[in-house]
KOLKOL-83792 format. One record per atom (N, C-alpha, C, CB): atom name; residue number from 0; x, y, z. Coordinates in nm, 2 decimals. Each point is the difference from the previous one (the first is absolute). Glycine has a CB too. Layout:
BEGIN
SITE  a   k     c1     c2     c3
SITE CA NUM      X      Y      Z
...
This chain:
BEGIN
SITE  a   k     c1     c2     c3
SITE  N   0  13.37   4.10   2.99
SITE CA   0  -0.06   0.04  -0.03
SITE  C   0   0.06   0.14  -0.07
SITE CB   0  -0.14  -0.15   0.14
SITE  N   1   0.03   0.26  -0.19
SITE CA   1   0.15   0.01  -0.05
SITE  C   1  -0.11   0.19   0.11
SITE CB   1   0.20  -0.24  -0.35
SITE  N   2  -0.12   0.34   0.30
SITE CA   2  -0.09   0.07   0.03
SITE  C   2  -0.07   0.18  -0.09
SITE CB   2   0.12  -0.19   0.21
SITE  N   3  -0.22   0.20  -0.09
SITE CA   3  -0.16  -0.01  -0.16
SITE  C   3   0.14   0.14  -0.01
SITE CB   3  -0.44  -0.08   0.04
SITE  N   4   0.48   0.17   0.00
SITE CA   4   0.11   0.13  -0.13
SITE  C   4   0.07  -0.15  -0.09
SITE CB   4   0.13   0.30   0.23
SITE  N   5  -0.06  -0.37  -0.20
SITE CA   5   0.10  -0.05  -0.15
SITE  C   5  -0.11  -0.04  -0.04
SITE CB   5   0.25  -0.08   0.04
SITE  N   6  -0.32   0.06  -0.06
SITE CA   6  -0.17  -0.11  -0.09
SITE  C   6   0.01   0.13  -0.08
SITE CB   6  -0.24  -0.17   0.20
SITE  N   7   0.21   0.26  -0.16
SITE CA   7  -0.06   0.13  -0.10
SITE  C   7   0.08   0.00  -0.04
SITE CB   7  -0.12   0.13   0.07
SITE  N   8   0.24  -0.05   0.05
SITE CA   8   0.13   0.07  -0.12
SITE  C   8   0.01  -0.09  -0.17
SITE CB   8   0.18   0.04   0.26
SITE  N   9  -0.18  -0.18  -0.21
SITE CA   9   0.01  -0.11  -0.11
SITE  C   9  -0.09   0.03  -0.12
SITE CB   9   0.04  -0.17   0.17
SITE  N  10  -0.12   0.23  -0.12
SITE CA  10  -0.18   0.07  -0.13
SITE  C  10   0.02   0.09  -0.11
SITE CB  10  -0.15   0.03   0.21
SITE  N  11   0.27  -0.01  -0.13
SITE CA  11   0.04   0.19  -0.05
SITE  C  11   0.03  -0.07  -0.24
SITE CB  11   0.25   0.17   0.39
SITE  N  12  -0.18  -0.08  -0.40
SITE CA  12   0.02  -0.03  -0.16
SITE  C  12   0.13   0.05   0.08
SITE CB  12  -0.22   0.04  -0.23
SITE  N  13   0.36  -0.05   0.19
SITE CA  13   0.13   0.03   0.05
SITE  C  13   0.08   0.08  -0.05
SITE CB  13  -0.02  -0.18   0.07
SITE  N  14   0.07   0.22  -0.11
SITE CA  14   0.09   0.14  -0.12
SITE  C  14   0.06  -0.11  -0.08
SITE CB  14   0.11   0.24   0.15
SITE  N  15  -0.10  -0.35  -0.08
SITE CA  15   0.13  -0.09  -0.11
SITE  C  15  -0.07  -0.17   0.00
SITE CB  15   0.29   0.17   0.12
SITE  N  16  -0.35  -0.23  -0.15
SITE CA  16  -0.02  -0.05  -0.11
SITE  C  16   0.03  -0.18   0.08
SITE CB  16   0.08   0.26  -0.21
SITE  N  17   0.08  -0.24   0.21
SITE CA  17   0.11  -0.11   0.07
SITE  C  17  -0.07   0.02   0.22
SITE CB  17   0.31   0.08  -0.27
SITE  N  18  -0.38   0.07   0.23
SITE CA  18  -0.01  -0.06   0.17
SITE  C  18  -0.16   0.00   0.08
SITE CB  18   0.26   0.12   0.02
SITE  N  19  -0.33  -0.18  -0.13
SITE CA  19  -0.12  -0.08   0.04
SITE  C  19   0.06  -0.15   0.06
SITE CB  19  -0.17   0.13  -0.21
SITE  N  20   0.04  -0.11   0.32
SITE CA  20   0.07  -0.13   0.10
SITE  C  20  -0.16  -0.08  -0.03
SITE CB  20   0.20   0.12   0.26
SITE  N  21  -0.23  -0.29  -0.31
SITE CA  21  -0.04   0.02   0.02
SITE  C  21  -0.11  -0.13   0.16
SITE CB  21   0.11   0.19  -0.27
SITE  N  22  -0.21  -0.15   0.30
SITE CA  22   0.00  -0.06   0.15
SITE  C  22  -0.16  -0.08   0.01
SITE CB  22   0.18   0.22   0.13
SITE  N  23  -0.13  -0.35  -0.14
SITE CA  23  -0.19   0.00   0.12
SITE  C  23  -0.08   0.04  -0.01
SITE CB  23   0.05   0.00   0.13
SITE  N  24  -0.15  -0.07  -0.21
SITE CA  24  -0.11   0.15   0.06
SITE  C  24  -0.07  -0.07   0.11
SITE CB  24  -0.08   0.15  -0.25
SITE  N  25   0.12  -0.26   0.34
SITE CA  25  -0.12  -0.09   0.10
SITE  C  25   0.07   0.11   0.15
SITE CB  25  -0.03  -0.36  -0.13
SITE  N  26   0.22   0.35   0.12
SITE CA  26   0.00   0.03   0.14
SITE  C  26   0.16   0.10  -0.09
SITE CB  26  -0.15  -0.26   0.23
SITE  N  27   0.17   0.30  -0.30
SITE CA  27   0.09   0.06  -0.04
SITE  C  27   0.15   0.00  -0.02
SITE CB  27  -0.17   0.07   0.07
SITE  N  28   0.19  -0.20  -0.05
SITE CA  28   0.13  -0.07  -0.02
SITE  C  28   0.09   0.04  -0.14
SITE CB  28  -0.13  -0.21   0.13
SITE  N  29   0.25   0.23  -0.13
SITE CA  29   0.06   0.05  -0.14
SITE  C  29   0.13  -0.06  -0.04
SITE CB  29  -0.09   0.21   0.03
SITE  N  30   0.10  -0.40   0.07
SITE CA  30   0.10  -0.08  -0.08
SITE  C  30  -0.07  -0.12   0.03
SITE CB  30   0.23   0.13   0.01
SITE  N  31  -0.24  -0.20  -0.09
SITE CA  31  -0.05  -0.10  -0.07
SITE  C  31  -0.14   0.05  -0.06
SITE CB  31   0.13  -0.16   0.14
SITE  N  32  -0.10   0.25  -0.24
SITE CA  32  -0.10  -0.02  -0.04
SITE  C  32  -0.08  -0.07  -0.16
SITE CB  32   0.06   0.17   0.20
SITE  N  33  -0.10  -0.20  -0.29
SITE CA  33  -0.03  -0.11  -0.02
SITE  C  33  -0.18   0.12  -0.10
SITE CB  33   0.17  -0.25   0.28
SITE  N  34  -0.06   0.26  -0.43
SITE CA  34  -0.06   0.10  -0.10
SITE  C  34  -0.15   0.01  -0.05
SITE CB  34   0.22  -0.03  -0.08
SITE  N  35  -0.22  -0.19   0.09
SITE CA  35  -0.14  -0.01  -0.11
SITE  C  35  -0.08   0.02   0.15
SITE CB  35   0.04  -0.21  -0.28
SITE  N  36  -0.02   0.17   0.43
SITE CA  36  -0.11   0.02   0.12
SITE  C  36  -0.04   0.11   0.02
SITE CB  36   0.07  -0.14   0.12
SITE  N  37   0.04   0.27  -0.10
SITE CA  37  -0.01   0.13   0.06
SITE  C  37   0.01  -0.06   0.13
SITE CB  37  -0.15   0.15  -0.16
SITE  N  38   0.18  -0.27   0.25
SITE CA  38   0.03  -0.01   0.08
SITE  C  38   0.13  -0.08   0.08
SITE CB  38  -0.22   0.07  -0.06
SITE  N  39   0.31  -0.11   0.19
SITE CA  39   0.10   0.03  -0.06
SITE  C  39  -0.01  -0.14   0.08
SITE CB  39   0.12   0.28  -0.07
SITE  N  40  -0.02  -0.34   0.10
SITE CA  40  -0.05  -0.19   0.01
SITE  C  40   0.01  -0.05   0.11
SITE CB  40   0.08  -0.05  -0.18
SITE  N  41  -0.05   0.13   0.35
SITE CA  41  -0.12  -0.02   0.02
SITE  C  41  -0.14  -0.01   0.05
SITE CB  41   0.14  -0.01  -0.06
SITE  N  42  -0.24   0.11  -0.02
SITE CA  42  -0.08   0.03  -0.03
SITE  C  42  -0.07  -0.11  -0.13
SITE CB  42   0.10   0.22   0.12
SITE  N  43   0.03  -0.21  -0.20
SITE CA  43  -0.08  -0.17  -0.13
SITE  C  43  -0.06  -0.08   0.12
SITE CB  43   0.22  -0.07  -0.25
SITE  N  44  -0.09   0.00   0.36
SITE CA  44   0.00  -0.13   0.01
SITE  C  44  -0.09  -0.02   0.09
SITE CB  44   0.20  -0.03  -0.07
SITE  N  45  -0.26   0.19   0.16
SITE CA  45  -0.10  -0.07   0.08
SITE  C  45  -0.12  -0.02  -0.10
SITE CB  45   0.08   0.12   0.25
SITE  N  46  -0.15  -0.02  -0.37
SITE CA  46  -0.16   0.00  -0.05
SITE  C  46   0.08  -0.13  -0.11
SITE CB  46  -0.16   0.32   0.02
SITE  N  47   0.26  -0.35  -0.08
SITE CA  47   0.02  -0.12  -0.08
SITE  C  47  -0.06  -0.15   0.13
SITE CB  47   0.27   0.15  -0.18
SITE  N  48  -0.22  -0.20   0.29
SITE CA  48  -0.04  -0.03   0.10
SITE  C  48  -0.13   0.01  -0.01
SITE CB  48   0.18   0.04   0.10
SITE  N  49  -0.29  -0.01  -0.08
SITE CA  49  -0.11   0.04   0.03
SITE  C  49  -0.10   0.01  -0.08
SITE CB  49   0.12   0.08   0.13
SITE  N  50  -0.03  -0.08  -0.21
SITE CA  50  -0.06  -0.07  -0.17
SITE  C  50  -0.03   0.15  -0.03
SITE CB  50  -0.14  -0.29   0.01
SITE  N  51   0.14   0.37  -0.02
SITE CA  51  -0.11   0.11  -0.04
SITE  C  51   0.12   0.16  -0.14
SITE CB  51  -0.19  -0.06   0.37
SITE  N  52   0.30  -0.04  -0.40
SITE CA  52   0.04   0.02  -0.18
SITE  C  52  -0.03  -0.05  -0.10
SITE CB  52   0.13   0.04   0.07
SITE  N  53  -0.22   0.04  -0.13
SITE CA  53  -0.06  -0.18  -0.06
SITE  C  53   0.14  -0.06  -0.12
SITE CB  53  -0.33   0.09  -0.01
SITE  N  54   0.31  -0.25   0.00
SITE CA  54   0.16  -0.08  -0.16
SITE  C  54   0.10   0.03   0.09
SITE CB  54  -0.05   0.10  -0.31
SITE  N  55   0.04  -0.07   0.49
SITE CA  55   0.12  -0.07   0.00
SITE  C  55   0.01  -0.05   0.10
SITE CB  55   0.09   0.11  -0.11
SITE  N  56  -0.08  -0.27   0.15
SITE CA  56   0.00  -0.13   0.11
SITE  C  56   0.16   0.01   0.05
SITE CB  56  -0.20  -0.18  -0.12
SITE  N  57   0.26   0.15   0.25
SITE CA  57   0.12  -0.13   0.06
SITE  C  57  -0.03  -0.04  -0.16
SITE CB  57  -0.01  -0.11   0.33
SITE  N  58   0.22   0.07  -0.33
SITE CA  58   0.00  -0.06  -0.04
SITE  C  58   0.00  -0.13   0.12
SITE CB  58   0.08   0.15  -0.21
SITE  N  59  -0.01  -0.29   0.11
SITE CA  59   0.04  -0.13   0.05
SITE  C  59   0.00  -0.07  -0.11
SITE CB  59  -0.09   0.01   0.22
SITE  N  60   0.19  -0.12  -0.18
SITE CA  60   0.05  -0.07  -0.09
SITE  C  60   0.10  -0.13   0.05
SITE CB  60  -0.03   0.24  -0.12
């Protein structure tokens, strides 16, 4: 879980566009971020396993 100050800093508009950091909206994690869902891999897995993300289900073959 990211500190509140780090999350607040990432929401500000950066001086240069390459400095923009994408963060998970639930926990604030910056690594393992999925743009399609605006979540990190850990939060994505938790919500997908609970069935809270529509159109996503666990694959098996």
